[in-house]
C-alpha positions as CSV (number, residue, x, y, z in Angstrom):
1,X,101.0,91.4,80.2
2,X,104.5,90.8,78.9
3,X,103.5,91.9,75.1
4,X,101.6,94.7,76.5
5,X,105.0,95.7,78.1
6,X,106.8,94.8,75.2
7,X,104.9,96.9,72.1
8,X,105.4,99.9,75.3
9,X,109.0,99.8,75.4
10,X,109.3,99.5,71.8
11,X,107.2,102.6,71.0
12,X,108.1,104.4,73.7
13,X,112.1,104.4,73.6
14,X,111.7,105.9,69.6
15,X,108.9,108.5,71.0
16,X,111.6,109.7,73.9
17,X,113.7,110.4,71.8
18,X,111.4,111.4,68.8
19,X,109.8,113.6,71.5
20,X,113.3,115.5,72.9
21,X,114.8,116.1,69.4
22,X,111.3,118.1,68.2
23,X,110.7,120.0,72.1
24,X,107.0,118.2,72.5
25,X,105.0,119.7,75.3
26,X,106.3,118.8,78.4
27,X,103.3,117.2,80.1
28,X,102.5,114.6,77.1
29,X,106.6,113.3,77.5
30,X,106.4,113.5,80.9
31,X,103.4,110.6,80.2
32,X,105.3,109.0,77.7
33,X,108.3,109.3,79.7
34,X,107.0,107.6,82.9
35,X,105.1,104.7,81.2
36,X,108.1,103.9,79.2
37,X,111.2,103.4,82.0
38,X,107.6,101.1,83.7
39,X,108.3,98.6,80.1
40,X,111.4,99.2,80.5
41,X,111.0,98.0,84.1
42,X,109.3,95.0,83.1
43,X,112.3,93.3,81.6
44,X,114.7,94.4,83.9
45,X,112.4,92.1,86.5
46,X,112.8,90.0,84.4
47,X,116.8,89.3,83.5
48,X,116.4,89.7,87.5
49,X,114.4,86.4,88.1
50,X,116.5,84.6,85.4
51,X,119.8,85.3,87.2
52,X,118.6,85.4,90.7
53,X,117.0,81.8,89.0
54,X,121.2,81.1,87.9
55,X,123.1,83.0,91.2
56,X,121.1,82.9,93.7
57,X,118.6,85.6,95.4
58,X,121.2,87.6,97.0
59,X,123.1,87.8,93.7
60,X,119.6,88.1,91.0
61,X,118.8,91.4,93.8
62,X,122.0,92.3,94.4
63,X,122.6,92.6,90.1
64,X,118.7,94.6,90.6
65,X,119.5,97.3,93.4
66,X,122.8,97.8,91.5
67,X,121.2,98.7,87.9
68,X,118.4,100.3,89.3
69,X,120.2,102.9,91.7
70,X,122.5,103.7,88.5
71,X,119.7,105.4,87.0
72,X,119.8,107.6,90.5
73,X,123.0,108.0,90.6
74,X,123.5,109.3,86.9
75,X,120.4,111.6,87.7
76,X,122.2,112.7,91.0
77,X,125.5,113.9,89.8
78,X,123.7,115.8,86.8
79,X,122.0,117.3,89.9
80,X,125.1,118.0,91.4
81,X,126.5,119.9,88.7
82,X,123.7,122.1,88.2
83,X,123.8,123.5,92.3
84,X,120.7,121.0,93.0
85,X,122.1,120.0,95.9
86,X,118.9,119.9,98.1
87,X,117.2,118.4,94.9
88,X,119.9,115.1,95.5
89,X,119.7,114.8,98.9
90,X,115.4,115.2,99.0
91,X,115.8,112.2,95.9
92,X,118.0,110.3,98.2
93,X,115.6,110.7,100.7
94,X,113.0,109.6,98.9
95,X,114.4,106.5,97.4
96,X,115.1,105.3,101.7
97,X,111.6,105.8,102.2
98,X,110.7,104.1,98.7
99,X,112.2,101.5,98.9
100,X,111.5,100.3,102.5
101,X,108.0,101.5,102.6
102,X,106.2,101.5,99.0
103,X,108.3,98.9,97.5
104,X,108.3,97.1,100.4
105,X,105.3,97.7,101.1
106,X,103.4,96.8,97.7
107,X,105.7,93.5,97.6
108,X,104.3,92.7,101.3
109,X,100.6,93.6,100.2
110,X,100.8,92.5,96.9
111,X,102.3,89.0,97.7
112,X,100.0,88.4,100.7
113,X,96.7,89.2,98.8
114,X,97.7,86.2,96.5
115,X,99.7,84.0,99.8
116,X,97.9,84.0,103.3
117,X,102.0,84.0,104.4
118,X,104.9,84.9,102.9
119,X,108.3,83.6,104.9
120,X,111.9,85.3,103.9
121,X,115.6,84.0,104.6
122,X,114.8,85.0,108.5
123,X,119.1,85.3,109.1
124,X,119.2,88.5,106.2
125,X,116.4,89.8,107.8
126,X,118.3,90.1,110.7
127,X,121.9,90.9,109.0
128,X,120.2,93.6,106.9
129,X,118.6,95.2,110.1
130,X,122.3,96.3,111.2
131,X,123.2,97.5,108.4
132,X,120.2,99.9,107.8
133,X,120.3,101.4,112.0
134,X,124.3,101.8,111.1
135,X,123.7,103.4,107.7
136,X,120.6,105.9,109.0
137,X,120.7,106.0,113.1
138,X,124.4,105.6,113.1
139,X,125.8,107.2,109.7
140,X,122.6,109.8,108.9
141,X,122.3,111.0,112.1
142,X,125.7,111.6,113.5
143,X,126.1,114.5,110.6
144,X,123.3,116.6,112.1
145,X,123.8,116.6,115.1
146,X,127.6,116.8,115.6
147,X,127.8,119.5,112.2
148,X,125.4,121.6,114.0
149,X,128.0,124.4,115.3
150,X,130.3,123.0,113.1
151,X,131.8,125.3,109.9
152,X,131.2,124.1,106.4
153,X,134.6,123.1,105.5
154,X,134.3,121.2,109.1
155,X,130.8,119.9,107.7
156,X,132.2,118.8,104.8
157,X,135.7,117.4,106.2
158,X,132.9,115.0,108.2
159,X,130.6,114.0,105.6
160,X,133.7,112.9,103.6
161,X,135.6,110.9,106.1
162,X,131.9,109.3,107.3
163,X,131.7,108.5,103.5
164,X,134.9,106.9,102.9
165,X,133.5,104.5,105.9
166,X,131.1,103.8,104.9
167,X,131.9,102.6,101.1
168,X,134.5,100.4,103.3
169,X,131.3,98.6,105.2
170,X,129.3,98.5,101.7
171,X,132.0,96.6,100.3
172,X,133.3,94.2,103.1
173,X,129.4,93.6,104.0
174,X,129.0,92.0,100.3
175,X,132.1,90.2,100.4
176,X,130.9,88.7,104.1
177,X,127.4,87.7,102.3
178,X,129.3,87.4,98.5
179,X,132.3,85.0,99.8
180,X,132.7,84.5,103.1
181,X,129.6,83.1,104.1
182,X,128.0,82.4,101.2
183,X,126.0,79.4,101.9
184,X,125.8,79.8,105.3
185,X,122.3,80.9,106.6
186,X,120.9,79.3,103.4
187,X,117.6,78.2,104.0
188,X,115.1,75.7,102.6
189,X,113.4,77.8,99.8
190,X,116.8,78.9,98.4
191,X,118.2,75.9,98.0
192,X,114.1,74.3,96.5
193,X,114.3,77.6,94.0
194,X,117.8,76.7,91.9
195,X,115.7,73.3,90.6
196,X,113.7,76.0,88.7
197,X,114.4,76.3,85.0
198,X,115.5,80.3,84.4
199,X,113.6,82.1,81.0
200,X,116.4,83.4,79.6
201,X,120.6,82.6,79.9
202,X,123.1,84.1,82.5
203,X,124.3,85.9,79.8
204,X,121.4,87.2,77.7
205,X,119.6,88.2,81.3
206,X,123.0,90.8,81.9
207,X,123.0,92.2,78.5
208,X,118.9,92.9,78.9
209,X,119.6,94.4,82.3
210,X,122.5,96.6,80.6
211,X,120.8,97.9,77.6
212,X,117.2,98.7,79.9
213,X,119.5,100.7,82.5
214,X,121.1,102.1,79.5
215,X,117.4,103.2,78.0
216,X,116.3,104.0,81.4
217,X,118.8,106.4,82.4
218,X,119.0,108.3,78.9
219,X,115.2,108.5,79.6
220,X,115.4,109.5,83.3
221,X,117.9,111.9,82.7
222,X,115.6,114.1,80.2
223,X,112.3,113.5,83.1
224,X,114.2,115.6,85.1
225,X,113.6,118.5,82.5
226,X,109.9,118.4,82.9
227,X,109.6,118.4,86.4
228,X,109.4,122.2,86.6
229,X,106.5,122.6,84.3
230,X,105.1,119.6,86.0
231,X,105.7,120.8,88.9
232,X,103.6,124.7,88.2
233,X,101.0,122.8,86.1
234,X,100.2,120.9,89.5
235,X,101.5,123.1,92.3
236,X,104.5,120.7,93.3
237,X,107.4,121.7,95.9
238,X,110.9,121.5,94.3
239,X,111.3,119.2,97.9
240,X,108.4,116.5,97.2
241,X,109.4,116.1,93.7
242,X,113.1,115.2,94.9
243,X,111.6,113.3,97.9
244,X,108.7,111.5,95.3
245,X,108.5,111.9,92.1
246,X,112.3,111.7,91.5
247,X,112.9,108.6,94.1
248,X,109.9,106.6,92.1
249,X,111.1,106.9,88.8
250,X,114.4,107.0,89.1
251,X,113.7,103.3,91.3
252,X,111.0,102.3,89.0
253,X,112.8,99.2,87.9
254,X,113.5,97.8,90.9
255,X,109.6,99.0,92.1
256,X,108.3,96.8,89.5
257,X,111.2,94.0,90.2
258,X,109.6,93.3,93.3
259,X,106.8,93.7,93.4
260,X,106.8,90.6,90.7
261,X,108.8,88.8,93.0
262,X,106.8,89.4,95.7
263,X,103.5,87.3,93.5
264,X,105.8,84.5,92.9
265,X,106.4,83.9,96.2
266,X,109.7,84.9,95.6
267,X,110.0,87.0,98.8
268,X,114.0,86.2,99.2
269,X,114.5,88.2,96.0
270,X,111.5,90.6,96.6
271,X,113.3,91.8,100.0
272,X,116.9,91.9,98.8
273,X,115.7,94.0,96.0
274,X,113.7,96.3,98.6
275,X,116.1,96.9,101.8
276,X,119.4,96.0,99.0
277,X,118.6,98.6,97.3
278,X,117.7,101.1,100.2
279,X,121.6,99.5,101.6
280,X,123.2,100.2,98.4
281,X,121.6,103.8,98.8
282,X,122.4,105.1,102.1
283,X,125.8,103.3,102.2
284,X,127.6,103.3,98.8
285,X,125.7,106.3,96.6
286,X,125.1,108.5,98.9
287,X,128.8,108.8,100.1
288,X,129.5,108.8,96.4
289,X,128.2,111.8,95.3
290,X,129.0,113.6,98.6
291,X,132.6,112.1,97.0
292,X,131.6,113.4,93.6
293,X,130.1,116.4,94.9
294,X,133.7,118.2,95.1
295,X,134.6,117.7,91.8
296,X,131.9,120.7,91.3
297,X,131.5,124.2,92.6
298,X,128.5,122.8,95.0
299,X,129.5,120.6,97.8
300,X,127.7,118.7,98.9
301,X,127.3,117.8,103.0
302,X,126.0,114.4,103.9
303,X,123.0,116.7,106.1
304,X,119.5,116.2,105.5
305,X,116.9,118.8,107.1
306,X,115.3,117.2,110.0
307,X,111.6,116.4,107.8
308,X,114.2,114.3,106.0
309,X,115.6,112.8,109.0
310,X,113.3,111.5,111.0
311,X,111.1,110.0,108.0
312,X,114.1,108.0,106.9
313,X,115.0,107.3,110.9
314,X,110.8,106.2,111.2
315,X,110.6,104.6,108.1
316,X,113.8,102.2,108.8
317,X,112.9,101.5,111.9
318,X,109.2,100.4,111.4
319,X,110.8,98.2,108.5
320,X,113.0,96.8,111.2
321,X,110.3,95.4,113.3
322,X,107.3,94.1,110.5
323,X,110.6,91.9,109.1
324,X,112.4,91.3,111.7
325,X,110.5,87.6,112.0
326,X,111.5,86.3,108.5
327,X,107.3,86.1,108.0
328,X,104.9,88.9,106.4
329,X,101.4,89.2,105.2
330,X,99.4,91.7,103.5
331,X,98.5,93.9,106.4
332,X,102.3,94.4,107.5
333,X,102.5,95.3,104.1
334,X,99.4,97.7,104.0
335,X,100.7,99.1,107.4
336,X,104.2,100.0,105.4
337,X,101.7,101.7,103.1
338,X,99.7,103.7,105.0
339,X,103.2,105.3,106.6
340,X,103.9,106.4,103.0
341,X,100.7,108.2,102.7
342,X,101.1,110.2,105.6
343,X,104.5,111.0,104.7
344,X,103.9,111.8,102.0
345,X,100.9,114.3,102.8
346,X,103.6,115.8,105.4
347,X,105.9,116.5,102.6
348,X,103.8,117.8,99.5
349,X,102.4,120.7,102.7
350,X,106.0,121.3,103.6
């Protein structure tokens, strides 16, 4: 399978460049871009696995989430510059739903088919539950409630204030887990994983992650330009594209990595990628985009539509209920996937 992905990457990247230069069919380029991103994601998965063995599952998952979300951040900045605020908000919603329901669901389901029961760090699960509650139920719901009768200027001022607080708390959370309490809540399974030999060295893994991210960012930015044609061909709405398509493609790297880790029974890394990426999107990427939007004519307040907000809140509550015990199986994965499918149908029909 690795050889297949290698050929897909080596063929797909040049084709992506050539096709964009010679303006090939948008539908054809859409397929080429998606397949190439999937191939590059496999490289990022191998690099993340090596880093997770060297530096531990927390750092490995954090690096994968960071490199994966860098793609979404780049795409969103281009969209903000073009004044597509609603698409950016929809893609952020899609990232939260995709990571919590699709990625975690696939990880639990695929890993559960191979192993009847999979465990991950219960302390991390409870820590993440608290942060998810704050990021979605507090920081996203508060602007929705308080801005109902506010002027646009006041909405933006509240959003900027909340964004700064979220970024500070996210950085504090990283410092808590990686510095002051590193190893304090470590489980035996994590210690065993440290004795494994990584496939690639630390330097090679970081280099490949960086190069793959650059390539994915280049291809993803061009993929966005094919969405309008693809939407017209398949009858997709702008909201559906933002929540489902942009979110899945923009986060393809960590999607694949998490499922691969779960299949290898490395659930600490898989959960760190899925939930860690959600926290990074909600507590860092979204606030940064609010602040970056101040540089453009079209500002972006941190106010989501009611369907988007309800979908995110339900996703958080369902994820916390299923994962708070540090134990999972294929049925729990199927439950998360079912929830994602229901929401996908709902957004498609809106």
